[in-house]
DRENMAR-118938 format. One record per residue (C-alpha): residue number from 1; x, y, z. Coordinates in steps of 0.1 Angstrom, whole numbers. Layout:
REM residues N
PT,k,east,north,up
PT,NUM,X,Y,Z .
...
//
This chain:
REM residues 91
PT,k,east,north,up
PT,1,153,-24,40 .
PT,2,162,11,32 .
PT,3,144,40,50 .
PT,4,129,50,16 .
PT,5,110,17,15 .
PT,6,97,22,50 .
PT,7,85,57,43 .
PT,8,67,45,11 .
PT,9,51,17,31 .
PT,10,39,39,59 .
PT,11,27,66,34 .
PT,12,7,40,15 .
PT,13,-9,26,47 .
PT,14,-18,61,59 .
PT,15,-32,73,26 .
PT,16,-52,42,19 .
PT,17,-66,42,55 .
PT,18,-76,78,53 .
PT,19,-93,71,19 .
PT,20,-111,41,34 .
PT,21,-122,63,64 .
PT,22,-136,90,40 .
PT,23,-154,66,17 .
PT,24,-168,42,43 .
PT,25,-203,56,42 .
PT,26,-204,59,4 .
PT,27,-198,23,-7 .
PT,28,-201,-11,9 .
PT,29,-172,-26,29 .
PT,30,-165,-53,3 .
PT,31,-162,-27,-25 .
PT,32,-141,-5,-2 .
PT,33,-116,-34,3 .
PT,34,-115,-39,-34 .
PT,35,-108,-2,-40 .
PT,36,-81,-2,-13 .
PT,37,-65,-32,-30 .
PT,38,-65,-14,-64 .
PT,39,-52,18,-48 .
PT,40,-24,-1,-30 .
PT,41,-15,-19,-62 .
PT,42,-12,12,-82 .
PT,43,6,32,-55 .
PT,44,32,5,-48 .
PT,45,37,-3,-85 .
PT,46,43,33,-94 .
PT,47,66,37,-65 .
PT,48,86,6,-76 .
PT,49,89,19,-111 .
PT,50,100,54,-99 .
PT,51,126,40,-75 .
PT,52,139,16,-102 .
PT,53,142,45,-127 .
PT,54,161,67,-102 .
PT,55,188,41,-94 .
PT,56,185,5,-106 .
PT,57,217,-8,-90 .
PT,58,209,6,-56 .
PT,59,173,-6,-59 .
PT,60,185,-42,-63 .
PT,61,212,-39,-37 .
PT,62,190,-26,-9 .
PT,63,166,-55,-7 .
PT,64,165,-92,-10 .
PT,65,134,-92,-33 .
PT,66,146,-64,-56 .
PT,67,118,-48,-76 .
PT,68,92,-70,-60 .
PT,69,98,-56,-25 .
PT,70,70,-30,-25 .
PT,71,46,-52,-45 .
PT,72,50,-79,-18 .
PT,73,33,-56,7 .
PT,74,2,-49,-13 .
PT,75,-19,-78,3 .
PT,76,-5,-70,37 .
PT,77,-15,-33,36 .
PT,78,-49,-42,21 .
PT,79,-54,-67,49 .
PT,80,-47,-40,75 .
PT,81,-72,-17,57 .
PT,82,-98,-45,59 .
PT,83,-92,-47,96 .
PT,84,-95,-9,99 .
PT,85,-128,-10,80 .
PT,86,-142,-38,101 .
PT,87,-133,-19,134 .
PT,88,-149,13,121 .
PT,89,-180,-6,111 .
PT,90,-182,-22,146 .
PT,91,-178,11,164 .
//
């Protein structure tokens, strides 16, 4: 994958983890995981559309999945957020 994909994935993980850390006392953990999923879906969907609009040919050439590359990582990043929330709750 291209360096841009990795930067977007790391930025999405960091931002959603920080948001989960900030909001952990305001809502329950199940709602927080749902909010993280919604945020990740919107973040990676918008990133995919922007990258596709910038250069469609390069977007398809740089990955095996094409436009679905970033959307593929939504459940993975949300799962990492859920683990982060559970560890914060235990501590």
